[in-house]
A tleap script that builds the chain and sets N, CA, C and O, in Angstrom:
source leaprc.protein.ff14SB
mol = sequence {
  NMET ARG ILE GLU SER PRO SER GLY ASN HIE
  SER SER LEU LYS TRP ASN LEU GLU ARG ILE
  TYR ASP HIE ILE SER ARG HIE HIE SER LYS
  ASP GLN VAL ASP ALA VAL ARG SER GLN ILE
  SER LYS ILE VAL GLU THR THR LEU ARG SER
  CYS ALA ASP VAL ILE ARG ASP GLY ASN TYR
  PHE GLU ILE PHE GLY TYR ASP VAL LEU LEU
  ASP GLN HIE LEU LYS CYS TRP LEU MET GLU
  VAL ASN GLY SER PRO SER LEU ASP PRO THR
  ASP SER ASP ASP MET ARG LEU LYS SER ASP
  LEU ILE SER ASP SER ILE ARG ILE ALA PHE
  GLY LEU SER ASP LEU GLY ASP PHE GLU ALA
  LEU ALA CPRO
}
set mol.1.N position { -10.934 -23.369 2.580 }
set mol.1.CA position { -11.484 -22.524 3.645 }
set mol.1.C position { -11.317 -21.044 3.194 }
set mol.1.O position { -10.236 -20.631 2.772 }
set mol.2.N position { -12.425 -20.258 3.296 }
set mol.2.CA position { -12.424 -18.790 2.853 }
set mol.2.C position { -12.461 -18.045 4.031 }
set mol.2.O position { -13.331 -18.248 4.877 }
set mol.3.N position { -11.518 -17.127 4.173 }
set mol.3.CA position { -11.302 -16.316 5.309 }
set mol.3.C position { -11.497 -14.861 5.019 }
set mol.3.O position { -10.801 -14.314 4.163 }
set mol.4.N position { -12.367 -14.238 5.660 }
set mol.4.CA position { -12.669 -12.834 5.404 }
set mol.4.C position { -12.307 -11.970 6.639 }
set mol.4.O position { -12.729 -12.280 7.753 }
set mol.5.N position { -11.478 -10.821 6.423 }
set mol.5.CA position { -11.047 -10.052 7.445 }
set mol.5.C position { -12.108 -9.082 7.652 }
set mol.5.O position { -13.045 -8.922 6.870 }
set mol.6.N position { -11.918 -8.395 8.811 }
set mol.6.CA position { -12.755 -7.271 9.231 }
set mol.6.C position { -12.895 -6.235 8.196 }
set mol.6.O position { -13.921 -5.568 8.065 }
set mol.7.N position { -11.716 -6.096 7.373 }
set mol.7.CA position { -11.922 -4.903 6.439 }
set mol.7.C position { -12.486 -5.350 5.053 }
set mol.7.O position { -12.439 -4.639 4.049 }
set mol.8.N position { -13.056 -6.671 5.106 }
set mol.8.CA position { -13.878 -7.151 3.908 }
set mol.8.C position { -12.897 -7.930 2.979 }
set mol.8.O position { -13.330 -8.634 2.066 }
set mol.9.N position { -11.649 -7.798 3.216 }
set mol.9.CA position { -10.728 -8.573 2.175 }
set mol.9.C position { -10.826 -10.008 2.609 }
set mol.9.O position { -10.891 -10.361 3.786 }
set mol.10.N position { -10.830 -10.905 1.439 }
set mol.10.CA position { -10.885 -12.408 1.720 }
set mol.10.C position { -9.970 -13.052 0.704 }
set mol.10.O position { -9.557 -12.509 -0.320 }
set mol.11.N position { -9.717 -14.226 1.100 }
set mol.11.CA position { -8.967 -15.191 0.078 }
set mol.11.C position { -9.510 -16.530 0.196 }
set mol.11.O position { -10.069 -16.849 1.245 }
set mol.12.N position { -9.409 -17.322 -0.737 }
set mol.12.CA position { -9.740 -18.767 -0.649 }
set mol.12.C position { -8.637 -19.507 -0.529 }
set mol.12.O position { -7.700 -19.343 -1.310 }
set mol.13.N position { -8.600 -20.355 0.394 }
set mol.13.CA position { -7.545 -21.294 0.856 }
set mol.13.C position { -7.949 -22.679 0.945 }
set mol.13.O position { -9.108 -22.982 1.230 }
set mol.14.N position { -7.009 -23.571 0.705 }
set mol.14.CA position { -7.255 -24.984 0.862 }
set mol.14.C position { -6.307 -25.411 2.027 }
set mol.14.O position { -5.090 -25.529 1.892 }
set mol.15.N position { -6.983 -25.627 3.166 }
set mol.15.CA position { -6.168 -26.031 4.397 }
set mol.15.C position { -6.525 -27.576 4.777 }
set mol.15.O position { -7.623 -28.099 4.585 }
set mol.16.N position { -5.412 -28.185 5.338 }
set mol.16.CA position { -5.718 -29.417 5.909 }
set mol.16.C position { -6.391 -29.266 7.316 }
set mol.16.O position { -6.382 -28.148 7.832 }
set mol.17.N position { -6.977 -30.323 7.973 }
set mol.17.CA position { -7.753 -30.199 9.148 }
set mol.17.C position { -6.900 -29.612 10.277 }
set mol.17.O position { -7.382 -28.806 11.073 }
set mol.18.N position { -5.554 -30.048 10.341 }
set mol.18.CA position { -4.749 -29.456 11.318 }
set mol.18.C position { -4.627 -28.018 11.299 }
set mol.18.O position { -4.745 -27.367 12.337 }
set mol.19.N position { -4.385 -27.457 10.123 }
set mol.19.CA position { -4.240 -25.982 10.004 }
set mol.19.C position { -5.644 -25.182 10.262 }
set mol.19.O position { -5.699 -24.043 10.726 }
set mol.20.N position { -6.714 -25.940 9.899 }
set mol.20.CA position { -7.983 -25.219 10.217 }
set mol.20.C position { -8.415 -25.234 11.820 }
set mol.20.O position { -9.070 -24.349 12.370 }
set mol.21.N position { -7.935 -26.364 12.406 }
set mol.21.CA position { -8.161 -26.438 13.896 }
set mol.21.C position { -7.173 -25.484 14.577 }
set mol.21.O position { -7.501 -24.934 15.628 }
set mol.22.N position { -6.001 -25.273 14.027 }
set mol.22.CA position { -5.054 -24.410 14.727 }
set mol.22.C position { -5.559 -22.871 14.511 }
set mol.22.O position { -5.467 -22.066 15.438 }
set mol.23.N position { -6.031 -22.548 13.393 }
set mol.23.CA position { -6.708 -21.344 13.083 }
set mol.23.C position { -7.901 -20.944 14.262 }
set mol.23.O position { -7.956 -19.933 14.963 }
set mol.24.N position { -8.726 -21.987 14.217 }
set mol.24.CA position { -9.939 -21.811 15.017 }
set mol.24.C position { -9.549 -21.553 16.524 }
set mol.24.O position { -10.036 -20.653 17.207 }
set mol.25.N position { -8.562 -22.505 16.971 }
set mol.25.CA position { -8.046 -22.339 18.277 }
set mol.25.C position { -7.390 -21.057 18.640 }
set mol.25.O position { -7.345 -20.742 19.829 }
set mol.26.N position { -6.918 -20.349 17.799 }
set mol.26.CA position { -6.338 -18.985 18.001 }
set mol.26.C position { -7.515 -17.969 18.357 }
set mol.26.O position { -7.266 -16.992 19.063 }
set mol.27.N position { -8.755 -18.193 17.881 }
set mol.27.CA position { -9.736 -17.258 18.017 }
set mol.27.C position { -10.806 -17.649 18.873 }
set mol.27.O position { -11.598 -16.801 19.283 }
set mol.28.N position { -10.929 -19.119 19.253 }
set mol.28.CA position { -12.026 -19.585 19.938 }
set mol.28.C position { -11.547 -20.558 20.942 }
set mol.28.O position { -10.392 -20.981 20.891 }
set mol.29.N position { -12.405 -20.941 21.875 }
set mol.29.CA position { -12.109 -21.860 22.972 }
set mol.29.C position { -11.959 -23.385 22.519 }
set mol.29.O position { -12.525 -23.802 21.508 }
set mol.30.N position { -11.079 -24.270 23.417 }
set mol.30.CA position { -10.940 -25.464 22.956 }
set mol.30.C position { -12.243 -26.327 22.759 }
set mol.30.O position { -12.296 -27.241 21.936 }
set mol.31.N position { -13.277 -25.971 23.570 }
set mol.31.CA position { -14.732 -26.578 23.317 }
set mol.31.C position { -15.176 -26.395 22.087 }
set mol.31.O position { -15.720 -27.302 21.457 }
set mol.32.N position { -14.971 -25.073 21.567 }
set mol.32.CA position { -15.526 -24.907 20.130 }
set mol.32.C position { -14.642 -25.624 18.978 }
set mol.32.O position { -15.126 -25.968 17.900 }
set mol.33.N position { -13.345 -25.798 19.323 }
set mol.33.CA position { -12.488 -26.470 18.417 }
set mol.33.C position { -12.859 -28.016 18.291 }
set mol.33.O position { -12.949 -28.597 17.210 }
set mol.34.N position { -13.073 -28.633 19.597 }
set mol.34.CA position { -13.721 -29.949 19.712 }
set mol.34.C position { -15.019 -30.050 19.030 }
set mol.34.O position { -15.253 -31.045 18.345 }
set mol.35.N position { -15.901 -29.090 19.159 }
set mol.35.CA position { -17.167 -29.185 18.584 }
set mol.35.C position { -17.164 -29.212 16.988 }
set mol.35.O position { -17.966 -29.860 16.315 }
set mol.36.N position { -16.157 -28.424 16.494 }
set mol.36.CA position { -15.883 -28.370 14.888 }
set mol.36.C position { -15.433 -29.772 14.509 }
set mol.36.O position { -15.893 -30.348 13.523 }
set mol.37.N position { -14.453 -30.350 15.377 }
set mol.37.CA position { -13.848 -31.679 15.064 }
set mol.37.C position { -14.947 -32.704 15.060 }
set mol.37.O position { -15.048 -33.510 14.136 }
set mol.38.N position { -15.775 -32.684 16.090 }
set mol.38.CA position { -16.965 -33.684 16.089 }
set mol.38.C position { -17.981 -33.507 14.957 }
set mol.38.O position { -18.491 -34.509 14.455 }
set mol.39.N position { -18.279 -32.347 14.558 }
set mol.39.CA position { -19.197 -32.035 13.504 }
set mol.39.C position { -18.552 -32.645 12.096 }
set mol.39.O position { -19.277 -33.240 11.298 }
set mol.40.N position { -17.216 -32.461 11.872 }
set mol.40.CA position { -16.681 -32.945 10.631 }
set mol.40.C position { -16.670 -34.373 10.678 }
set mol.40.O position { -16.970 -35.017 9.673 }
set mol.41.N position { -16.326 -34.974 11.839 }
set mol.41.CA position { -16.081 -36.482 12.048 }
set mol.41.C position { -17.504 -37.072 11.788 }
set mol.41.O position { -17.636 -38.128 11.169 }
set mol.42.N position { -18.509 -36.401 12.250 }
set mol.42.CA position { -19.903 -36.914 12.209 }
set mol.42.C position { -20.343 -36.854 10.726 }
set mol.42.O position { -21.027 -37.764 10.258 }
set mol.43.N position { -19.978 -35.847 10.020 }
set mol.43.CA position { -20.372 -35.649 8.621 }
set mol.43.C position { -19.692 -36.736 7.780 }
set mol.43.O position { -20.357 -37.263 6.888 }
set mol.44.N position { -18.413 -37.121 7.988 }
set mol.44.CA position { -17.760 -38.165 7.315 }
set mol.44.C position { -18.326 -39.392 7.714 }
set mol.44.O position { -18.766 -40.119 6.823 }
set mol.45.N position { -18.399 -39.766 8.915 }
set mol.45.CA position { -19.106 -41.074 9.231 }
set mol.45.C position { -20.501 -41.162 8.777 }
set mol.45.O position { -20.895 -42.237 8.324 }
set mol.46.N position { -21.249 -40.206 8.843 }
set mol.46.CA position { -22.663 -40.408 8.461 }
set mol.46.C position { -22.716 -40.585 6.925 }
set mol.46.O position { -23.509 -41.427 6.504 }
set mol.47.N position { -21.947 -39.874 6.015 }
set mol.47.CA position { -22.060 -39.990 4.727 }
set mol.47.C position { -21.404 -41.444 4.166 }
set mol.47.O position { -21.894 -42.022 3.196 }
set mol.48.N position { -20.432 -41.870 4.777 }
set mol.48.CA position { -19.815 -43.136 4.560 }
set mol.48.C position { -20.829 -44.356 4.872 }
set mol.48.O position { -21.045 -45.301 4.114 }
set mol.49.N position { -21.381 -44.151 6.090 }
set mol.49.CA position { -22.269 -45.277 6.585 }
set mol.49.C position { -23.507 -45.316 5.699 }
set mol.49.O position { -24.075 -46.381 5.457 }
set mol.50.N position { -23.935 -44.104 5.199 }
set mol.50.CA position { -25.023 -44.113 4.320 }
set mol.50.C position { -25.000 -44.898 2.947 }
set mol.50.O position { -25.963 -45.434 2.397 }
set mol.51.N position { -23.760 -44.849 2.540 }
set mol.51.CA position { -23.624 -45.556 1.219 }
set mol.51.C position { -22.594 -46.783 1.363 }
set mol.51.O position { -21.919 -47.217 0.430 }
set mol.52.N position { -22.582 -47.238 2.585 }
set mol.52.CA position { -21.661 -48.493 2.894 }
set mol.52.C position { -21.893 -49.639 1.980 }
set mol.52.O position { -20.912 -50.187 1.479 }
set mol.53.N position { -23.136 -50.072 1.704 }
set mol.53.CA position { -23.333 -51.083 0.881 }
set mol.53.C position { -22.979 -50.949 -0.462 }
set mol.53.O position { -22.785 -51.980 -1.105 }
set mol.54.N position { -22.852 -49.782 -1.037 }
set mol.54.CA position { -22.399 -49.486 -2.315 }
set mol.54.C position { -20.927 -49.457 -2.475 }
set mol.54.O position { -20.402 -49.939 -3.479 }
set mol.55.N position { -20.269 -48.930 -1.560 }
set mol.55.CA position { -18.736 -48.810 -1.580 }
set mol.55.C position { -17.934 -49.962 -0.871 }
set mol.55.O position { -16.732 -50.144 -1.062 }
set mol.56.N position { -18.721 -50.727 -0.027 }
set mol.56.CA position { -17.935 -51.756 0.867 }
set mol.56.C position { -17.752 -52.944 -0.165 }
set mol.56.O position { -18.705 -53.645 -0.504 }
set mol.57.N position { -16.488 -53.122 -0.633 }
set mol.57.CA position { -15.984 -54.445 -1.228 }
set mol.57.C position { -14.939 -54.915 -0.606 }
set mol.57.O position { -14.735 -56.127 -0.538 }
set mol.58.N position { -14.127 -54.003 -0.062 }
set mol.58.CA position { -12.844 -54.505 0.651 }
set mol.58.C position { -11.761 -54.708 -0.206 }
set mol.58.O position { -10.631 -54.834 0.266 }
set mol.59.N position { -11.974 -54.757 -1.463 }
set mol.59.CA position { -10.774 -55.216 -2.439 }
set mol.59.C position { -10.086 -54.036 -3.137 }
set mol.59.O position { -9.269 -54.177 -4.047 }
set mol.60.N position { -10.527 -52.742 -2.580 }
set mol.60.CA position { -9.894 -51.598 -3.264 }
set mol.60.C position { -9.819 -50.363 -2.237 }
set mol.60.O position { -10.371 -50.399 -1.137 }
set mol.61.N position { -9.185 -49.423 -2.643 }
set mol.61.CA position { -8.999 -48.240 -1.772 }
set mol.61.C position { -9.372 -46.962 -2.475 }
set mol.61.O position { -8.919 -46.722 -3.594 }
set mol.62.N position { -10.195 -46.122 -1.842 }
set mol.62.CA position { -10.613 -44.979 -2.650 }
set mol.62.C position { -10.672 -43.712 -1.685 }
set mol.62.O position { -10.997 -43.739 -0.498 }
set mol.63.N position { -10.304 -42.628 -2.409 }
set mol.63.CA position { -10.268 -41.267 -1.658 }
set mol.63.C position { -11.435 -40.528 -1.972 }
set mol.63.O position { -11.775 -40.363 -3.143 }
set mol.64.N position { -12.140 -40.026 -0.919 }
set mol.64.CA position { -13.232 -39.130 -1.047 }
set mol.64.C position { -12.870 -37.716 -0.688 }
set mol.64.O position { -12.168 -37.471 0.293 }
set mol.65.N position { -13.344 -36.799 -1.472 }
set mol.65.CA position { -13.022 -35.324 -1.205 }
set mol.65.C position { -14.308 -34.657 -0.515 }
set mol.65.O position { -15.388 -34.659 -1.107 }
set mol.66.N position { -14.170 -34.130 0.660 }
set mol.66.CA position { -15.454 -33.401 1.277 }
set mol.66.C position { -15.157 -32.063 1.204 }
set mol.66.O position { -14.062 -31.628 1.558 }
set mol.67.N position { -16.164 -31.276 0.715 }
set mol.67.CA position { -16.183 -29.905 0.726 }
set mol.67.C position { -17.226 -29.402 1.965 }
set mol.67.O position { -18.436 -29.623 1.951 }
set mol.68.N position { -16.668 -28.843 2.796 }
set mol.68.CA position { -17.388 -28.554 4.126 }
set mol.68.C position { -17.265 -27.099 4.185 }
set mol.68.O position { -16.130 -26.641 4.053 }
set mol.69.N position { -18.268 -26.275 4.365 }
set mol.69.CA position { -18.373 -24.904 4.805 }
set mol.69.C position { -18.606 -24.649 6.269 }
set mol.69.O position { -19.505 -25.178 6.922 }
set mol.70.N position { -17.756 -23.827 6.711 }
set mol.70.CA position { -17.740 -23.419 8.201 }
set mol.70.C position { -18.201 -22.120 8.309 }
set mol.70.O position { -17.497 -21.193 7.909 }
set mol.71.N position { -19.501 -21.895 8.891 }
set mol.71.CA position { -19.934 -20.492 8.985 }
set mol.71.C position { -19.475 -19.783 10.148 }
set mol.71.O position { -18.701 -20.317 10.941 }
set mol.72.N position { -19.917 -18.575 10.303 }
set mol.72.CA position { -19.440 -17.610 11.326 }
set mol.72.C position { -19.766 -18.150 12.655 }
set mol.72.O position { -19.131 -17.677 13.598 }
set mol.73.N position { -20.648 -19.061 12.897 }
set mol.73.CA position { -21.134 -19.535 14.115 }
set mol.73.C position { -20.362 -20.975 14.440 }
set mol.73.O position { -20.651 -21.645 15.432 }
set mol.74.N position { -19.450 -21.323 13.576 }
set mol.74.CA position { -18.538 -22.531 13.707 }
set mol.74.C position { -19.584 -23.726 13.289 }
set mol.74.O position { -19.289 -24.850 13.695 }
set mol.75.N position { -20.508 -23.611 12.687 }
set mol.75.CA position { -21.442 -24.693 12.172 }
set mol.75.C position { -20.986 -25.259 10.908 }
set mol.75.O position { -20.819 -24.488 9.963 }
set mol.76.N position { -20.765 -26.488 10.770 }
set mol.76.CA position { -20.264 -27.181 9.523 }
set mol.76.C position { -21.461 -27.520 8.636 }
set mol.76.O position { -22.469 -27.994 9.160 }
set mol.77.N position { -21.406 -27.315 7.395 }
set mol.77.CA position { -22.252 -27.667 6.471 }
set mol.77.C position { -21.695 -28.461 5.215 }
set mol.77.O position { -20.849 -27.932 4.495 }
set mol.78.N position { -22.075 -29.467 5.012 }
set mol.78.CA position { -21.584 -30.358 4.101 }
set mol.78.C position { -22.075 -29.807 2.644 }
set mol.78.O position { -23.272 -29.707 2.374 }
set mol.79.N position { -21.120 -29.488 1.806 }
set mol.79.CA position { -21.467 -28.851 0.423 }
set mol.79.C position { -21.557 -30.020 -0.716 }
set mol.79.O position { -22.378 -30.023 -1.633 }
set mol.80.N position { -20.609 -30.961 -0.493 }
set mol.80.CA position { -20.643 -32.070 -1.507 }
set mol.80.C position { -19.471 -32.994 -1.169 }
set mol.80.O position { -18.498 -32.602 -0.524 }
set mol.81.N position { -19.607 -34.214 -1.624 }
set mol.81.CA position { -18.670 -35.303 -1.417 }
set mol.81.C position { -18.115 -35.638 -2.964 }
set mol.81.O position { -18.904 -35.730 -3.904 }
set mol.82.N position { -16.888 -35.782 -3.099 }
set mol.82.CA position { -16.261 -36.079 -4.530 }
set mol.82.C position { -15.669 -37.441 -4.372 }
set mol.82.O position { -14.767 -37.691 -3.573 }
set mol.83.N position { -16.301 -38.431 -5.290 }
set mol.83.CA position { -15.571 -39.757 -5.308 }
set mol.83.C position { -14.417 -39.436 -6.279 }
set mol.83.O position { -14.608 -38.841 -7.340 }
set mol.84.N position { -13.139 -39.888 -5.835 }
set mol.84.CA position { -11.881 -39.747 -6.654 }
set mol.84.C position { -11.784 -38.235 -7.176 }
set mol.84.O position { -11.833 -37.891 -8.357 }
set mol.85.N position { -11.641 -37.423 -6.091 }
set mol.85.CA position { -11.374 -35.888 -6.459 }
set mol.85.C position { -10.139 -35.745 -7.232 }
set mol.85.O position { -9.290 -36.637 -7.196 }
set mol.86.N position { -9.971 -34.615 -7.973 }
set mol.86.CA position { -8.945 -34.285 -8.641 }
set mol.86.C position { -7.747 -34.278 -7.699 }
set mol.86.O position { -7.889 -33.969 -6.516 }
set mol.87.N position { -6.538 -34.626 -8.230 }
set mol.87.CA position { -5.346 -34.509 -7.356 }
set mol.87.C position { -4.407 -33.573 -8.016 }
set mol.87.O position { -3.264 -33.506 -7.565 }
set mol.88.N position { -4.798 -32.736 -9.175 }
set mol.88.CA position { -4.112 -31.661 -9.593 }
set mol.88.C position { -4.020 -30.507 -8.879 }
set mol.88.O position { -5.046 -29.893 -8.586 }
set mol.89.N position { -2.871 -30.097 -8.534 }
set mol.89.CA position { -2.719 -28.849 -7.572 }
set mol.89.C position { -3.047 -27.617 -8.430 }
set mol.89.O position { -2.845 -27.529 -9.641 }
set mol.90.N position { -3.630 -26.597 -7.560 }
set mol.90.CA position { -3.993 -25.316 -8.345 }
set mol.90.C position { -3.045 -24.333 -7.734 }
set mol.90.O position { -2.989 -23.241 -8.299 }
set mol.91.N position { -2.317 -24.515 -6.725 }
set mol.91.CA position { -1.311 -23.463 -6.208 }
set mol.91.C position { -0.454 -24.142 -5.243 }
set mol.91.O position { -0.600 -25.341 -5.004 }
set mol.92.N position { 0.541 -23.336 -4.611 }
set mol.92.CA position { 1.482 -24.081 -3.767 }
set mol.92.C position { 0.852 -24.722 -2.558 }
set mol.92.O position { 1.204 -25.854 -2.226 }
set mol.93.N position { -0.083 -24.041 -1.868 }
set mol.93.CA position { -0.792 -24.560 -0.751 }
set mol.93.C position { -1.516 -25.952 -1.077 }
set mol.93.O position { -1.529 -26.904 -0.297 }
set mol.94.N position { -2.077 -25.935 -2.259 }
set mol.94.CA position { -2.871 -27.100 -2.664 }
set mol.94.C position { -1.875 -28.286 -3.065 }
set mol.94.O position { -2.171 -29.471 -2.912 }
set mol.95.N position { -0.695 -27.847 -3.580 }
set mol.95.CA position { 0.247 -28.939 -3.940 }
set mol.95.C position { 0.907 -29.535 -2.490 }
set mol.95.O position { 1.315 -30.697 -2.476 }
set mol.96.N position { 0.979 -28.836 -1.482 }
set mol.96.CA position { 1.377 -29.262 -0.320 }
set mol.96.C position { 0.279 -30.142 0.334 }
set mol.96.O position { 0.613 -31.202 0.864 }
set mol.97.N position { -1.063 -29.734 0.318 }
set mol.97.CA position { -2.078 -30.519 0.857 }
set mol.97.C position { -2.237 -31.896 0.119 }
set mol.97.O position { -2.344 -32.947 0.752 }
set mol.98.N position { -2.246 -31.837 -1.254 }
set mol.98.CA position { -2.396 -33.018 -2.125 }
set mol.98.C position { -1.310 -34.011 -1.985 }
set mol.98.O position { -1.532 -35.221 -1.956 }
set mol.99.N position { -0.032 -33.439 -1.893 }
set mol.99.CA position { 1.106 -34.297 -1.781 }
set mol.99.C position { 1.192 -35.101 -0.375 }
set mol.99.O position { 1.668 -36.231 -0.258 }
set mol.100.N position { 0.627 -34.290 0.706 }
set mol.100.CA position { 0.411 -35.050 2.034 }
set mol.100.C position { -0.680 -36.019 1.951 }
set mol.100.O position { -0.580 -37.079 2.568 }
set mol.101.N position { -1.755 -35.745 1.216 }
set mol.101.CA position { -2.854 -36.620 1.077 }
set mol.101.C position { -2.374 -37.914 0.372 }
set mol.101.O position { -2.710 -38.994 0.858 }
set mol.102.N position { -1.548 -37.868 -0.835 }
set mol.102.CA position { -1.214 -38.894 -1.408 }
set mol.102.C position { -0.246 -39.787 -0.420 }
set mol.102.O position { -0.361 -41.011 -0.354 }
set mol.103.N position { 0.638 -39.102 0.277 }
set mol.103.CA position { 1.601 -39.911 1.208 }
set mol.103.C position { 0.784 -40.550 2.294 }
set mol.103.O position { 0.920 -41.738 2.588 }
set mol.104.N position { -0.038 -39.773 2.865 }
set mol.104.CA position { -0.699 -40.317 3.923 }
set mol.104.C position { -1.635 -41.608 3.423 }
set mol.104.O position { -1.714 -42.644 4.084 }
set mol.105.N position { -2.298 -41.406 2.223 }
set mol.105.CA position { -3.077 -42.571 1.775 }
set mol.105.C position { -2.345 -43.882 1.480 }
set mol.105.O position { -2.837 -44.994 1.669 }
set mol.106.N position { -1.116 -43.641 0.996 }
set mol.106.CA position { -0.157 -44.805 0.631 }
set mol.106.C position { 0.015 -45.406 1.977 }
set mol.106.O position { -0.390 -46.561 2.109 }
set mol.107.N position { 0.545 -44.814 2.990 }
set mol.107.CA position { 0.736 -45.287 4.286 }
set mol.107.C position { -0.279 -46.073 4.883 }
set mol.107.O position { -0.006 -47.155 5.403 }
set mol.108.N position { -1.524 -45.576 4.849 }
set mol.108.CA position { -2.658 -46.065 5.458 }
set mol.108.C position { -3.144 -47.453 4.723 }
set mol.108.O position { -3.488 -48.465 5.334 }
set mol.109.N position { -3.106 -47.307 3.311 }
set mol.109.CA position { -3.411 -48.547 2.365 }
set mol.109.C position { -2.464 -49.578 2.709 }
set mol.109.O position { -2.877 -50.738 2.727 }
set mol.110.N position { -1.214 -49.330 2.993 }
set mol.110.CA position { -0.225 -50.425 3.091 }
set mol.110.C position { -0.123 -50.725 4.587 }
set mol.110.O position { 0.709 -51.558 4.945 }
set mol.111.N position { -0.902 -50.114 5.495 }
set mol.111.CA position { -0.773 -50.460 6.880 }
set mol.111.C position { 0.451 -49.955 7.598 }
set mol.111.O position { 0.865 -50.477 8.633 }
set mol.112.N position { 1.092 -48.779 6.931 }
set mol.112.CA position { 2.302 -48.401 7.538 }
set mol.112.C position { 1.949 -47.034 8.436 }
set mol.112.O position { 2.840 -46.310 8.879 }
set mol.113.N position { 0.580 -46.793 8.634 }
set mol.113.CA position { 0.202 -45.563 9.581 }
set mol.113.C position { -1.033 -46.030 9.966 }
set mol.113.O position { -1.616 -46.935 9.370 }
set mol.114.N position { -1.567 -45.314 11.175 }
set mol.114.CA position { -2.925 -45.375 11.708 }
set mol.114.C position { -3.782 -44.567 11.091 }
set mol.114.O position { -3.383 -43.998 10.075 }
set mol.115.N position { -5.008 -44.359 11.516 }
set mol.115.CA position { -5.979 -43.550 10.903 }
set mol.115.C position { -6.085 -42.226 11.590 }
set mol.115.O position { -7.050 -41.517 11.307 }
set mol.116.N position { -5.277 -41.846 12.388 }
set mol.116.CA position { -5.276 -40.534 13.037 }
set mol.116.C position { -6.538 -40.434 13.878 }
set mol.116.O position { -6.821 -41.311 14.695 }
set mol.117.N position { -7.310 -39.336 13.670 }
set mol.117.CA position { -8.447 -39.096 14.511 }
set mol.117.C position { -9.668 -39.832 14.120 }
set mol.117.O position { -10.686 -39.724 14.804 }
set mol.118.N position { -9.628 -40.604 13.018 }
set mol.118.CA position { -10.675 -41.329 12.581 }
set mol.118.C position { -10.472 -42.908 12.861 }
set mol.118.O position { -9.331 -43.357 12.965 }
set mol.119.N position { -11.662 -43.777 12.986 }
set mol.119.CA position { -11.504 -45.117 13.100 }
set mol.119.C position { -12.082 -45.731 11.808 }
set mol.119.O position { -12.804 -45.146 11.002 }
set mol.120.N position { -11.653 -46.987 11.743 }
set mol.120.CA position { -12.102 -47.668 10.377 }
set mol.120.C position { -13.632 -47.986 10.624 }
set mol.120.O position { -14.043 -48.390 11.712 }
set mol.121.N position { -14.392 -47.784 9.592 }
set mol.121.CA position { -15.861 -48.020 9.679 }
set mol.121.C position { -16.235 -49.419 9.241 }
set mol.121.O position { -17.370 -49.847 9.447 }
set mol.122.N position { -15.286 -50.151 8.631 }
set mol.122.CA position { -15.593 -51.459 8.374 }
set mol.122.C position { -14.411 -52.341 9.063 }
set mol.122.O position { -13.283 -51.897 9.275 }
set mol.123.N position { -14.848 -53.674 9.383 }
set mol.123.CA position { -13.791 -54.414 9.896 }
set mol.123.C position { -12.650 -54.634 9.000 }
set mol.123.O position { -11.677 -55.281 9.387 }
savepdb mol mol.pdb
quit
């Protein structure tokens, strides 16, 4: 997420969804946060369903990296989807994000955790 302050200063950050939603909720209504959640869920679901025949084997586990741009009107734009994205951290925030990603992925793959806000797209 890239944040620009009114003074024009900006920084690029990699935030998990919880942190993004928390940031939005401090500046916007719950309905707007829910709309962003819905947009991101729809992006993930639509892209996975569009290539389900190619990726649905059931015998492996894969991580996809989604780059989503959130504009000043809280509209989400899919920039790209990376199959097997790099897990090399670039800074301390990225290290925390990717460590959590790996931990969550292992728990989900071994049935030790649920899918959170998302539901399984395949039986």
